[in-house]
Steps between C-alpha positions, in 0.01 A plus 500: 500500500641838396348735760652816356391436142156383616448817703617724216282323246188536716574867566534582130175320413313663789616847399411438134140406581263796536195507733260530207651183349355298788182698563629709790442877533812710460407741778621856552773415751689262273830673428676229302398263225448130547332303776575505869620182672181471703293527180694218337463290814123549496485406131702187575291400802788514749606724785687821427771387745558173312525668161710784641758260640547341158571839342735576791706186428399322819242254620436136402529357153161558327306185421377422151148598611622840623695559181195416290297750703766768451510431125123546481500810719772669296340393171823337385531349156572128481865575427519732801327243718751233399785742574349567843491129581861453391619791714326343801666164434196311371436313178285694257131399496338323209373751248122525515253753366421763759150585611310827515796732552529743211837638395533863625599618153190345347287652776636845421396456138160363603436794734535740206225329301200631691326612179564171316360147533798304633562205728785293640465124464701205624632216288192302607253755368428649844413870499716665766407864443258691277452866420152640549440497124615139472233406754245693293612317186567146625321485833662469842720193458651527849191361674568137410658254742670162480564361154234736364751783543650371175329616182637183340297295747184713481505497120453123489277456806276809524278583200465859625874554454463438127247781452773763487608390151285446187405135454679476166826593678467225761707237314790746478482570872466128576842442346651822640408422861605135464834595346560758774433242771722244326781757496453557875490123559821446302678765705362393838499125456321234703391616843458861389177701519483482122505120522212506750296716260575266212393193699177670605418610147581160347242352736240775457515600133512261203550803275813600691626141504466469125696819433757423771601175334562689176788683674414855384789747517461853633503760223551880500413687819359802318202478274151613414222424746128529451316556828124495554384761749150472654411858409752618242486191281799376301835675544789424268813562702873442488668343801851623566685278743798576722654174624699475823682165465640523853158511662329300223240774471359714221363852485218512244399838356189523281487770233298580188584676176444875552187619325351152475161400641674285760714796608185704554351216705809488721439864588160400637637239743523740798127564472378139470708348782520127575188337358630143528484473879 
């Protein structure tokens, strides 16, 4: 264990992370950038004294569980997390897809899209965050629990989930969602959450099973999407996608050609609200 390097590494990452990156108010009395030690400790679920002693090059050797908590609290990338474990004298953990944590850089982009339908989704099709206009366009997709959090799962098990797209587009989305889940399964392997979704869908949906065994391959991330809105009707949109390979997440931004009928309909979204609830 390299106490000095470990302490220095944690200090630099703490000072680089801003309060707004983790949902904390900056406050008027904050004189320097970065987070305070007690704020990091709270984010990591440990005492301020315990975390402080690590940064002060003293105290016991952190366990793997404590290091994992620190990596989550400081929003470390997988490479930074592995480096943290090596500095503390532990073997690096097996690479797995992370959960609902959104990269601070992606969150900063998302926060500037208040006037645009946009949402952050996981590699399993789970909607992690939506702008107000995305809720008006797609419905509130954050209300689902369990496997139903995944649009991939809902698409093949809940007929209501298929109403968002025109019926003639359903075969395309059948293959798209199946290919996306196969990509997640290939990356995660047996025992992953993706594998659990696949097993559940193979048992519940013959349509999914048939496409799954054809081994569809994921195509381009960006493309045209036709969305059926309960009040506005059909919108022909383009979906721009920003992929964060480290977090295995995507930021989807929905736009329309300026001057088009769909562009005019997008302007009406603030007035119609979420009609899919």
